[in-house]
KEVOSE-938561 format. One record per residue (C-alpha): residue in three letters; x, y, z. Coordinates in steps of 0.5 Angstrom, whole numbers, padded with zeros to 4 digits, always signed. Example, Ala and Ser with C-alpha at 12.3 -4.5 7.8 and 13.67 -1.06 7.14 Angstrom:
KEVOSE-938561
ALA+0025-0009+0016SER+0027-0002+0014
This chain:
KEVOSE-938561
MET+0263+0173+0322SER+0268+0169+0325LYS+0272+0164+0321LYS+0271+0158+0325PHE+0263+0159+0323LEU+0264+0161+0316LYS+0266+0154+0313PRO+0261+0150+0316LEU+0255+0155+0315TYR+0258+0156+0307LEU+0257+0148+0306LEU+0251+0148+0310ALA+0248+0153+0305THR+0250+0150+0299THR+0248+0143+0301VAL+0241+0146+0302LEU+0241+0149+0296GLY+0243+0143+0292LEU+0237+0139+0296LEU+0232+0144+0293LEU+0235+0144+0286SER+0234+0136+0287PHE+0227+0137+0289ILE+0226+0142+0283ILE+0229+0137+0278HIS+0225+0131+0281ALA+0218+0135+0280SER+0220+0137+0273LEU+0222+0130+0271GLU+0215+0127+0274LEU+0211+0133+0271LEU+0215+0131+0264TYR+0214+0123+0266LEU+0206+0124+0267TYR+0205+0128+0261LEU+0208+0123+0256ALA+0205+0117+0260THR+0198+0121+0259SER+0199+0123+0252ARG+0201+0116+0250ASN+0196+0112+0254TYR+0201+0109+0259THR+0199+0106+0265ILE+0202+0110+0271THR+0204+0106+0277TRP+0204+0110+0283ASN+0209+0109+0289SER+0208+0111+0296TYR+0214+0112+0300LEU+0213+0115+0307GLY+0206+0117+0306LYS+0207+0121+0299SER+0205+0118+0292CYS+0210+0119+0287ALA+0210+0117+0279LEU+0218+0116+0279PRO+0221+0110+0282LEU+0224+0109+0289TRP+0231+0108+0286LEU+0230+0115+0282GLN+0228+0119+0288ILE+0233+0117+0292THR+0238+0118+0287LEU+0236+0125+0286ILE+0236+0127+0293VAL+0243+0124+0294ALA+0246+0127+0288GLY+0243+0134+0290LEU+0246+0133+0297ALA+0253+0131+0294GLY+0253+0136+0289GLY+0251+0142+0294LEU+0257+0139+0298TYR+0262+0139+0292MET+0259+0146+0290GLY+0260+0149+0297THR+0267+0146+0298PHE+0269+0148+0291TRP+0267+0155+0292TYR+0269+0156+0299LYS+0276+0154+0297MET+0276+0159+0291VAL+0273+0165+0294TYR+0276+0164+0301ILE+0283+0160+0301GLU+0285+0162+0294GLY+0282+0169+0294ARG+0280+0169+0286HIS+0273+0172+0287PRO+0273+0180+0284ARG+0270+0183+0290TYR+0273+0179+0296LYS+0280+0181+0298PRO+0283+0176+0303THR+0285+0179+0309ALA+0292+0179+0312LYS+0294+0173+0316
């Protein structure tokens, strides 16, 4: 694969991974919140945004998405630099320039 397309592809893949991880964290937090709220007989307020209902507040939903995207982008730049620029990965041997 060409070096020209390697970094954008790497960053895209890690950003998508960060977004997917934020969705998993979102689902886990919502399940935990619903379990605790129903076990203690609290009233659950459902928020509707873009036709989807969620028990978590809108600010927390947006924060989770932004944190997932930013975390994935950071992870991509960190590991790209470590593996392809510094050559610190044990299975990757940098080629001569």
